C-alpha positions in Angstrom: 0.1 0.1 -0.2 2.9 2.5 1.0 4.7 1.4 -2.3 1.3 2.2 -4.4 0.4 5.4 -3.0 3.8 6.9 -3.1 4.3 5.8 -6.9 1.0 7.4 -7.5 2.1 10.7 -5.7 5.5 10.7 -7.4 4.1 10.1 -10.7 1.7 13.0 -10.2 4.1 15.4 -9.4 6.4 14.4 -12.0 3.8 14.9 -14.7 2.9 18.3 -13.2 6.5 19.7 -13.3 6.9 18.4 -16.8 4.0 19.9 -18.3 4.3 23.3 -17.2 7.6 24.0 -19.4 6.0 21.9 -22.1 3.0 24.1 -22.5 4.9 27.1 -21.9 7.1 26.1 -25.1 4.1 25.7 -27.2 2.7 28.9 -26.2 6.0 30.6 -27.1 5.5 30.9 -30.8 2.0 32.3 -30.4 2.1 35.1 -28.0 6.3 35.8 -27.6 8.2 35.9 -25.0 6.9 38.6 -22.9 7.0 38.5 -19.3 3.1 38.9 -19.2 2.7 35.6 -20.8 4.8 33.8 -18.6 2.9 35.3 -15.6 -0.2 34.5 -16.6 0.7 31.0 -17.2 2.4 30.9 -13.5 -1.1 32.2 -12.1 -2.9 29.6 -14.3 -0.8 26.8 -12.5 -1.1 27.9 -9.2 -4.9 28.6 -9.7 -5.0 24.9 -11.0 -3.4 23.6 -7.7 -5.5 25.9 -5.5 -8.4 24.7 -7.4 -7.3 21.1 -6.8 -6.4 21.5 -3.3 -10.0 23.0 -2.5 -11.8 20.2 -4.6 -10.2 17.5 -2.4 -11.0 19.4 0.8 -14.5 19.7 -0.2 -15.0 16.1 -1.7 -13.2 14.6 1.7 -15.3 16.7 3.9 -19.0 16.3 2.0 -19.0 12.9 0.7 -18.6 9.2 1.9 -15.7 7.3 0.7 -17.6 5.5 -2.2 -18.6 8.6 -3.3 -15.6 10.4 -3.5 -13.9 7.4 -5.3 -16.9 7.8 -7.8 -16.7 11.1 -8.4 -12.9 11.2 -9.0 -12.7 8.6 -11.2 -15.1 9.8 -13.2 -13.6 13.0 -13.7 -10.2 11.2 -13.8 -11.6 9.2 -17.0 -13.2 12.4 -18.8 -9.7 14.0 -18.4 -8.5 11.5 -21.1 -10.3 12.8 -23.9 -8.3 16.2 -23.6 -5.3 14.4 -24.3 -2.6 14.6 -26.1 -2.1 18.3 -25.2 -1.6 20.3 -28.3 -2.1 24.0 -29.2 -3.2 23.3 -32.5 -6.7 24.2 -32.5 -6.4 27.2 -30.3 -6.5 29.3 -33.0 -4.8 33.1 -33.7 -4.5 35.1 -30.4 -6.2 38.7 -30.8 -4.0 41.6 -32.3 -6.2 44.7 -30.8 -7.0 43.7 -27.3 -5.4 41.8 -24.5 -4.7 38.2 -25.1 -5.0 37.3 -21.5 -8.3 36.2 -21.5 -7.3 34.3 -24.9 -4.5 32.6 -23.2 -6.4 31.6 -20.0 -9.5 30.1 -21.9 -6.8 28.3 -24.2 -4.9 26.7 -21.1 -8.4 25.8 -19.6 -9.4 24.1 -22.7 -6.2 22.4 -23.8 -4.4 21.5 -20.2 -7.2 22.4 -17.6 -8.8 19.2 -16.8 -5.3 17.3 -16.5 -3.8 19.7 -14.4 -6.8 20.1 -11.8 -6.9 16.0 -11.6 -3.2 16.0 -10.8 -3.4 18.9 -8.7 -6.0 17.2 -6.4 -4.1 13.8 -6.1 -1.9 14.8 -3.5 -4.2 15.9 -0.7 -7.0 13.3 -1.8 -4.8 10.4 -1.8 -3.1 11.0 1.3 -6.7 11.2 3.0 -7.6 7.9 1.8 -4.4 6.6 2.9 -4.5 7.7 6.3 -7.9 6.9 7.0 -7.5 3.5 5.9 -4.3 2.6 7.4 -4.2 4.6 10.6 -0.5 5.7 9.2 1.3 8.8 9.1 0.2 10.4 5.5 2.7 13.1 5.4 6.0 11.3 4.2 3.8 10.7 1.1 3.9 14.4 0.4 7.8 14.1 0.3 7.5 11.5 -2.2 5.3 13.7 -4.4 7.7 16.6 -4.2 10.8 14.1 -5.0 8.9 13.5 -8.2 8.7 17.2 -8.7 12.5 17.5 -8.2 13.1 14.6 -10.5 11.1 16.1 -13.3 12.7 19.6 -12.6 16.1 18.1 -13.7 15.0 15.7 -16.3 13.2 18.0 -18.4 16.2 20.6 -19.7 18.8 17.3 -19.3 16.6 14.5 -20.9 13.4 15.4 -22.3 13.8 18.8 -24.0 17.1 17.7 -26.2 15.4 14.3 -27.2 11.9 15.1 -28.1 10.1 17.7 -30.2 7.1 19.2 -28.6 4.6 16.7 -30.2 6.6 13.9 -29.2 6.6 15.3 -25.6 2.9 15.7 -25.6 2.4 12.1 -26.6 4.8 10.8 -24.3 3.4 12.7 -21.7 -0.3 11.4 -22.5 1.1 7.8 -22.0 2.6 8.7 -18.8 -0.7 10.3 -17.7 -2.5 7.1 -18.6 0.0 5.2 -16.4 -0.8 7.8 -13.5 -4.5 6.7 -14.3 -3.9 3.5 -13.7 -2.2 3.8 -10.8 -4.8 6.4 -9.2 -7.4 3.6 -10.1 -5.3 1.0 -8.1 -5.3 3.2 -5.0 -9.0 3.6 -5.2 -9.7 -0.1 -5.8 -7.5 -0.8 -2.4 -9.2 2.0 -0.8 -12.5 0.3 -1.7 -11.4 -3.5 -0.5 -9.8 -1.8 2.7 -13.3 -0.3 3.7 -15.2 -3.5 2.5 -13.0 -5.8 4.7 -13.1 -3.2 7.7 -14.7 -4.5 10.7 -16.6 -0.7 11.3 -19.9 -1.0 9.5 -19.8 2.6 9.0 -16.7 2.7 7.7 -17.8 3.9 4.5 -18.5 7.3 5.9 -15.8 9.8 7.3 -15.0 9.6 11.1 -16.2 12.6 13.0 -13.6 15.1 12.4 -11.6 16.5 15.1 -11.7 20.2 16.4 -11.3 22.5 13.5 -8.0 24.6 13.6 -8.5 28.0 15.0 -8.3 30.9 12.4 -4.9 31.7 13.9 -3.4 28.5 13.1 -4.9 28.8 9.8 -3.3 32.1 8.9 0.1 30.7 10.4 0.1 28.0 8.0 -0.6 30.7 5.1 1.9 32.8 6.2 4.6 30.3 6.7 3.7 29.1 3.1 3.9 32.2 1.5 7.0 33.5 2.8 9.4 30.7 1.2 7.2 31.0 -2.1 7.9 34.6 -2.4 11.5 34.3 -1.2 12.3 31.5 -4.1 11.0 33.9 -6.6 12.9 36.9 -4.9 16.3 35.2 -4.6 15.9 34.1 -8.4 15.2 37.4 -9.8 18.0 38.9 -7.5 20.5 36.4 -8.8 19.8 36.4 -12.1 19.3 40.2 -12.2 22.2 41.6 -9.7 24.9 38.5 -9.7 25.0 36.7 -12.8 22.9 36.6 -15.8 23.0 32.6 -16.3 20.3 30.8 -18.0 18.5 28.5 -16.4 19.4 29.6 -12.7 16.2 29.3 -11.7 15.9 25.7 -11.5 18.5 25.8 -8.3 16.2 27.8 -6.3 13.1 25.8 -7.3 15.1 22.7 -6.7 16.1 23.8 -3.1 12.6 24.7 -2.5 11.2 21.3 -3.6 13.9 19.6 -1.6 13.0 21.4 1.9 9.2 19.6 1.4 11.0 16.3 0.9 13.3 16.7 4.0 10.8 18.0 6.4 7.9 15.9 6.0 10.0 12.8 5.6 8.8 9.9 7.9 12.3 10.2 9.8 13.7 13.8 10.5 16.9 14.0 8.6 17.8 17.4 9.9 17.4 19.2 13.2 14.7 22.0 12.8 16.8 23.7 15.9 19.8 23.2 14.2 18.3 24.6 10.9 17.1 27.6 13.5 20.4 28.4 14.6 22.2 28.2 11.3 19.6 30.9 9.8 21.3 33.1 12.6 24.9 32.5 11.1 24.1 32.7 7.3 21.7 36.0 7.4 24.4 38.1 8.5 26.8 38.0 5.9 24.1 37.6 3.3 22.6 41.1 4.0 26.0 42.3 3.8 26.2 40.8 0.4 22.5 42.4 -0.4 23.2 45.9 0.8 27.0 46.2 0.0 28.8 44.8 -2.8 32.1 43.6 -1.5 33.5 42.4 -4.7 33.2 38.3 -4.1 33.3 36.2 -7.1 29.7 35.6 -8.6 29.7 31.7 -7.5 30.5 32.8 -3.8 27.9 35.0 -3.7 25.3 32.4 -5.3 26.6 30.0 -2.9 25.6 32.3 -0.1 22.3 33.5 -1.4 21.2 30.1 -2.3 22.5 28.5 1.3 20.5 31.0 3.2 17.4 30.7 1.2 17.6 26.9 1.5 17.7 27.2 5.3 15.4 29.8 5.7 12.8 27.4 3.8 14.0 24.4 5.9 12.9 26.6 9.2 9.5 27.9 7.6 8.8 24.5 6.3 9.7 22.9 9.2 7.4 25.0 11.4 4.8 23.7 8.8 5.5 20.4 9.6 5.7 20.8 13.4 2.4 22.2 13.3 0.6 19.7 10.8 -3.0 18.8 11.8 -4.6 15.4 12.3 -5.3 13.6 9.3 -9.1 15.1 9.8 -7.7 18.4 8.7 -5.1 17.2 6.2 -7.0 18.4 3.1 -7.4 22.0 5.1 -3.7 21.9 5.7 -3.0 21.6 2.2 -5.4 24.1 0.9 -4.0 26.9 3.3 -0.3 25.8 1.9 -1.5 26.5 -1.5 -3.2 29.6 -0.6 0.0 31.0 1.1 1.9 29.5 -2.5 -0.4 31.6 -4.6 -0.1 34.9 -2.4 3.6 34.8 -2.4 3.8 34.2 -6.0 1.1 37.1 -6.7 3.3 39.5 -4.2 6.4 39.0 -6.2 4.9 38.7 -10.2 2.3 41.5 -9.7 2.5 43.7 -6.4 6.1 44.3 -6.3 7.0 45.4 -9.7 4.0 47.9 -9.2 5.1 49.3 -5.5 8.9 49.0 -5.6 11.5 50.2 -8.2 14.0 48.0 -7.2 14.2 44.4 -5.9 12.9 44.8 -2.4 10.8 42.0 -1.8 13.8 39.7 -1.6 15.2 41.4 1.4 11.9 41.4 2.7 11.3 38.3 3.0 14.6 37.5 4.4 13.2 39.6 7.3 10.0 37.8 7.6 11.8 34.3 7.4 13.8 35.4 10.6 10.6 36.5 12.3 8.3 33.6 11.2 10.6 31.0 10.5 12.3 30.9 14.3 9.2 30.9 15.9 10.3 27.8 18.1 13.1 29.5 19.5 10.6 32.0 20.9 7.7 30.1 21.6 5.9 31.7 24.5 8.1 35.2 24.5 6.5 38.4 25.0 7.5 41.3 22.9 9.4 43.7 25.0 10.2 47.5 24.6 13.8 46.5 24.3 13.1 44.3 21.3 12.4 47.8 19.3 15.3 49.9 20.8 17.9 47.3 20.6 17.7 47.1 16.8 17.1 50.7 16.6 20.5 51.3 18.5 22.2 48.6 16.3 21.0 50.2 12.9 22.2 53.5 13.8 25.6 52.1 14.9 26.3 50.6 12.0 25.5 53.4 9.8 27.7 55.8 11.8 30.4 53.2 11.4 30.0 52.9 7.8 30.1 56.5 7.4 33.0 56.9 9.4 34.9 54.2 7.7 33.5 54.7 4.3 32.1 51.1 4.3 35.2 49.5 5.6 37.3 51.0 2.5 39.3 53.8 4.0 41.1 51.6 6.4 40.5 47.9 6.0 42.5 46.4 9.0 40.1 48.4 11.5 37.2 49.4 9.2 36.1 46.1 7.9 35.8 44.7 11.5 34.2 47.6 13.0 32.0 47.9 10.1 30.7 44.2 9.4 32.0 41.9 12.2 30.9 43.9 15.2 27.4 44.3 13.9 27.0 40.8 13.0 28.1 39.7 16.4 25.7 42.0 18.3 23.1 40.9 15.6 23.7 37.2 16.8 23.0 37.9 20.4 19.6 38.9 19.7 18.9 35.1 18.1 16.9 33.8 21.1 14.4 36.7 20.7 13.1 36.1 16.8 11.3 39.5 16.8 14.5 41.5 17.8 16.4 39.5 15.9 14.3 39.9 12.5 13.9 43.8 13.5 18.0 43.5 13.8 18.2 42.1 10.5 15.9 45.2 8.9 18.0 47.7 10.8 21.0 46.4 9.4 19.6 46.0 5.5 18.4 49.8 6.0 21.7 51.1 7.4 23.7 49.3 4.3 20.8 50.8 1.8 20.9 54.2 3.2 24.8 54.4 3.3 25.0 53.0 -0.6 22.2 55.5 -1.3 24.4 58.2 -0.3 27.3 57.0 -2.3 26.4 55.2 -5.4 26.0 57.4 -8.3 22.6 56.4 -9.2 20.4 59.1 -11.0 17.4 57.3 -11.4 15.7 53.7 -10.7 12.8 52.2 -12.4 10.9 49.3 -12.7 8.3 47.2 -14.7 6.8 43.9 -15.3 10.2 43.4 -17.4 12.8 44.1 -15.0 14.0 46.7 -12.7 16.9 49.5 -14.1 19.0 52.2 -12.9 20.7 55.0 -14.6 24.0 55.6 -13.4 27.1 58.0 -13.6 30.8 56.4 -14.1 33.2 57.7 -11.2 34.4 60.8 -13.6 31.2 61.8 -14.5 32.1 61.4 -18.2 29.2 58.8 -19.2 25.6 58.3 -18.3 25.1 54.3 -18.1 21.8 52.4 -18.3 22.2 49.4 -16.3 20.0 46.1 -15.6 21.6 44.4 -12.8 25.2 43.9 -13.6 24.7 44.5 -17.4 25.4 47.8 -19.1 22.8 48.2 -21.9 23.9 51.6 -23.1 26.0 54.7 -22.3 26.3 58.0 -23.5 29.1 60.9 -23.0 27.8 64.0 -20.9 29.9 66.1 -23.2 27.9 67.9 -25.6 30.6 67.6 -28.7 30.6 63.8 -28.0 27.1 62.6 -27.5 26.6 61.6 -30.7 29.1 59.1 -30.6 28.4 55.3 -30.4 29.6 53.8 -27.1 30.0 50.4 -25.3 29.2 47.2 -27.6 28.4 49.7 -30.6 31.6 51.7 -30.8 32.8 52.6 -34.3 35.8 50.5 -34.8 33.7 47.6 -33.5 31.8 44.4 -35.5 28.6 46.8 -36.0 30.2 50.0 -36.3 32.1 48.3 -39.4 28.5 47.2 -40.6 27.2 50.4 -40.9 30.7 51.9 -42.6 31.1 48.9 -44.8 27.3 48.7 -46.3 26.8 50.4 -49.3 24.8 53.8 -48.9 21.1 53.8 -50.4 18.9 56.5 -51.1 16.6 55.9 -48.3 17.8 52.9 -46.2 15.4 51.2 -43.8 16.8 49.6 -40.7 15.0 47.6 -38.2 16.6 47.1 -34.8 15.3 44.1 -32.3 16.2 45.8 -28.7 16.1 49.6 -28.3 18.5 50.3 -25.1 19.1 53.8 -25.1 18.7 54.1 -28.7 23.0 54.1 -29.2 22.7 52.7 -32.8 20.5 55.5 -34.1 23.8 57.4 -33.9 24.8 55.7 -37.0 21.5 57.0 -39.0 21.8 59.4 -41.8 19.1 61.8 -43.2 16.3 60.2 -45.6 16.8 56.9 -43.6 13.7 55.1 -41.9 14.7 53.6 -38.6 12.2 51.0 -36.6 12.9 49.6 -33.1 11.3 47.1 -31.6 11.1 46.8 -27.8 9.3 45.0 -25.2 9.7 47.2 -22.4 7.5 50.7 -22.1 9.9 52.0 -19.3 12.9 51.3 -21.5 11.3 53.7 -24.5 10.6 56.4 -21.4 14.3 56.4 -20.7 15.4 56.5 -24.1 13.1 59.5 -25.1 14.3 61.6 -21.9 16.5 64.0 -22.8 17.5 64.3 -19.4 19.6 61.3 -19.8 19.9 60.3 -23.2 19.7 61.9 -26.7 20.3 59.4 -29.2 17.0 59.4 -30.4 16.3 62.7 -30.6 19.6 63.9 -32.0 19.2 61.5 -35.0 18.7 62.9 -38.5 16.5 59.9 -39.6 12.7 59.0 -39.2 12.4 56.9 -36.2 9.6 54.7 -35.3 9.3 52.9 -31.9 7.0 49.8 -32.0 6.1 48.1 -28.5 5.6 44.4 -28.0 7.3 41.3 -28.4 9.9 41.4 -31.3 8.6 38.4 -33.4 5.1 39.3 -33.3 6.0 42.8 -34.0 8.3 42.0 -37.0 5.4 40.1 -38.5 3.2 42.8 -38.7 5.8 44.7 -40.7 5.9 45.1 -44.6 7.5 42.3 -46.7 10.7 43.4 -48.2 11.2 46.5 -46.1 14.7 46.4 -44.5 18.0 46.9 -45.7 19.4 45.7 -42.3 17.7 44.1 -39.6 19.7 44.3 -36.3 18.8 41.6 -33.6 20.0 42.9 -30.3 18.3 40.8 -27.8 20.9 38.1 -26.9 22.5 39.4 -23.6 20.3 38.6 -20.9 19.8 35.8 -18.7 16.9 34.9 -20.8 17.8 33.6 -24.1 15.2 34.2 -26.4 14.3 31.0 -28.0 11.6 32.2 -30.0 13.9 34.4 -31.8 16.3 31.9 -32.7 14.2 29.3 -34.6 14.1 28.0 -38.2 10.5 29.9 -38.3 11.9 32.9 -36.7 14.6 33.2 -39.6 12.3 32.5 -42.3 10.4 35.6 -41.0 13.3 37.9 -41.0 14.3 37.1 -44.3 10.5 37.6 -45.6 11.2 41.2 -44.4 14.5 41.7 -45.8 15.4 43.1 -49.4 17.0 40.4 -51.5 20.4 42.1 -50.9 19.8 42.7 -46.8 21.7 41.6 -44.1 20.6 40.3 -40.8 23.3 41.2 -37.7 22.9 39.0 -34.5 24.5 40.8 -31.2 25.4 37.4 -29.6 27.5 38.7 -26.8 27.0 36.4 -23.7 29.4 35.1 -20.9 27.5 31.8 -20.8 26.2 30.8 -23.8 27.8 30.1 -27.4 25.1 30.8 -29.9 27.3 31.3 -32.9 27.4 27.1 -33.7 23.5 27.3 -33.5 23.2 30.2 -35.9 25.9 29.2 -38.4 23.8 25.8 -38.7 20.7 28.0 -38.9 21.9 30.0 -41.6 23.3 26.9 -43.6 19.7 25.3 -43.5 18.5 28.3 -45.6 21.8 28.5 -47.6 22.9 31.5 -46.3 26.3 33.1 -45.7 27.4 33.4 -42.0 30.7 35.9 -40.7 31.1 36.5 -37.3 33.3 38.6 -35.2 34.5 38.5 -31.5 35.5 41.9 -30.8 37.8 41.1 -27.5 40.4 43.9 -28.2 39.5 47.3 -27.3 40.7 50.4 -29.1 41.4 52.9 -26.5 40.7 55.7 -28.7 37.0 55.0 -28.8 34.2 55.8 -26.3 33.5 53.4 -23.2 33.9 50.5 -25.2 32.9 47.0 -24.2 33.9 43.7 -25.9 31.0 42.2 -27.9 30.3 39.4 -30.5 28.6 39.6 -33.8 27.2 37.5 -36.6 25.9 38.3 -39.8 23.9 36.5 -42.4 23.2 37.2 -46.0 22.0 35.4 -49.1 25.3 36.2 -51.0 29.0 37.2 -49.9 28.8 40.1 -51.9 25.9 41.4 -50.1 28.3 42.3 -47.1 30.2 44.5 -49.2 33.7 45.1 -47.8 33.4 43.0 -45.0 33.6 40.1 -47.2 37.2 40.7 -47.6 37.9 42.0 -44.3 40.2 39.6 -42.1 38.2 40.8 -38.9 35.3 38.6 -40.2 35.5 35.0 -40.3 33.2 32.7 -42.2 31.4 30.5 -40.0 30.6 27.0 -41.2 27.8 25.0 -39.0 29.2 22.0 -37.0 28.8 18.0 -38.2 25.1 17.2 -37.8 24.5 20.5 -36.1 20.8 20.5 -35.0 18.7 23.6 -35.5 15.9 24.9 -33.5 12.6 25.4 -34.5 9.0 26.0 -32.5 9.0 22.5 -32.0 12.2 21.8 -30.4 15.1 23.6 -28.8 18.1 22.5 -26.4 19.4 25.3 -24.1 22.0 23.3 -22.8 23.4 22.5 -26.1 24.5 26.1 -26.1 26.2 26.4 -22.9 29.7 27.8 -22.2 30.6 24.6 -19.8 34.3 25.8 -20.0 33.6 29.5 -19.4 
C-alpha cells in the first residue's frame, strides 16, 4: 500500500513539473516571450493547484468514501479526452485587445482538466491512505515533491534535448495513462480496505477533530507564503544583480522542493532547531551582500544566497511540519499551503513591480523568514520595548561606522571588522528573541541601503514587469549608463560635442560600427532594430533613412526618449519609429521586403529568446529583408555560445555567415565593451567590403548541427561549459 500510494504521488508530481515547461514552449511562438505571458501561465498553474486542493478538501468533507471514489474516477476518466495536449486548434490570439483572456481560455480548454486532476491527487490520496491504514500520510507528500524535483532536473537534461513538442505531448499522455492506472489501483485498494473493515460505518468519514483555529490557519498560510515569495525573490536577485546565467532559476526551485522532501520525511533528517540556529549565522553575511557589494566572485555570492534561502525555507517549512494537523484536517492544511503559495507568487509577480523600484521583496522576505521561521526559538515569549530599541541602536551604530570608515574601504584593517564583524556579533546575540532578531536584520539592511544610496552614483531607478533598471554616472562623471543588474545596456557621453558618438558594444571600430561603415549607402535605407536600449545605434543613422526599433518594455522607451538622460533618438537625423511588443510578433506585422539591415540585439540577458532563434523566426526575418539585405545578430554572452547554432540555422537556408569576436578594444573609442556579432546574407557580395575584411571569419556549421524550431530547442547545447 505504501509503495502504491507513493508511486502514484511521485508520478503525478513529476507529470505536473514536466507539463508546465512543455505548455510554455508551445505558447511561445503564438504570443512571444513577454513576461506578461509567463506571469499569466504561472497564475493559471497556481490557480489549478489551488482548485485541485479545494476540490479535494470539499470532496473529503462532504461525501462518503464510495462517493469520493466514484466522483474522482469519473473526472479522471473524462480527462483522457483532452489528451494529447496540443495547441493546434487554439486559433490565433487577438491583435487589438489583451491576449490574457484568450490565453487563460486556451490553457483551460487544452490542459485545465488534467492539471486539475493532478493537483488534487496529493491531498486526496493522502486522506484515503491515512483513513484506511491509520498511518502517518505526510511522508507521501515528501514522495510527491521528490517526483517534482526529479522532473525539474530531467526536463532540460533529457526530455527537451531528445523530443520535439509533439512527441513530448504524446509521451506525457502515455505517462498520464499510467498515472490513471495507479490512481484507479489506489481507489480499488481503498474500497477493498473499507469492505473488509470491521466498522460497519467505515464507508463514511469519521467525526472530525475540532477545526484548527483561524490563527493557526493564518500561520500555515504565512509560513507557506514566505518561502514561495523568497524563492522568486532570490531568483530575480541572482539573475539580475549577480549573474545572468540561463536556467539559474532551476537551483532555487530545486532547493525549495527539496525542503519539503526533507521536513515531511518519515524520519527527521535534519534537526529543526539546528536549522534555526544556522539561519542566524547565514543571514548576517547575506544581508551584507544584499546591501553592500564587497566584490566577491559571482559563484561565492550565489552559494551564500542559495544557502541562506535553503535554510530559511527549511525553517519555515519545518515550522509547518511541526504544526501539521491530524489527518481529519489534512486537506484543509494543504489548502492553506496552496493559498500561501499563490499569495507569495502574486506578491512577487504582480505587486512588487508596481510598488517597488528595485528588488526590495527579496530582503523583505529574508526579514519575515527570520521572524516567522524562528517561532520555535521564541515560543511563548512576550515582546518587550527593548526588542524595538536594541535593533534601532544597532542600525544607527552600523550606519555611523559605515559613514566613519567609508564602508570599510578607508582603513580595511580596522574599518572592515567594525563595519561588518562587530554589528554581526551584536545581531547574533539577538537570536533567542525572534522579533528582536528580525528587526535587527531589518535595521542592518536599512543602514547598508542608506549608506549605499548616499555614496552610489545612481541618477534614477525604475522598474516594470520586464525588470528593474537604473541610470548611473561613471566615477569621472564622463558618461551616463543604463544598467540592468550588472549588465550595461547603453551609455552616452555627458560632453555635448561627443554625445552622438556610439559607445559600449556599438563603438565605431567594433563589429557593428564596421557593418554601418561597410554597407553601401542607399537613397533611403530602412533599418530595423530589435531591442532599443538607450537608442545608441541611432548614432549611425543618416538623413532620409527610416529606422524602426522594436522594444518590449515601455519604461525602456521612456528612458531612451528622456532628454535628461539620453539623446541618441532626439539627435538622429533619420525618421524613427518605436514599436512596442514582443519582437517576433511585431516584426511579423511589418511589410515584406522592407529592411536593408535587420539588427537582432536581444541576446545579452539571462533569458535566451528561443523563439527569436528558430527556423520559423529566421524565415520571418528573411521575408522582411530586401534581396540584398543583411541580418546582424548581437550574441555577446558570458554563459552561452550561439555562434554554432546560428551558423547551422544559416546553412539550412543556404545563407552565408560571418562572425567577429571583438575582444581587443581600441583606447580611442568611447566607453567600449567587448562584444560578439554574427551576420547573415544570401550572397557573400551582400556584405560589401566586410567580405574581404580579415576581422570577419566565415562560420560553417558543425557536423550534424541540430537546428532549433518552434517544435524543438535545447538550451543546454549552447552552454559555455568551460567559461
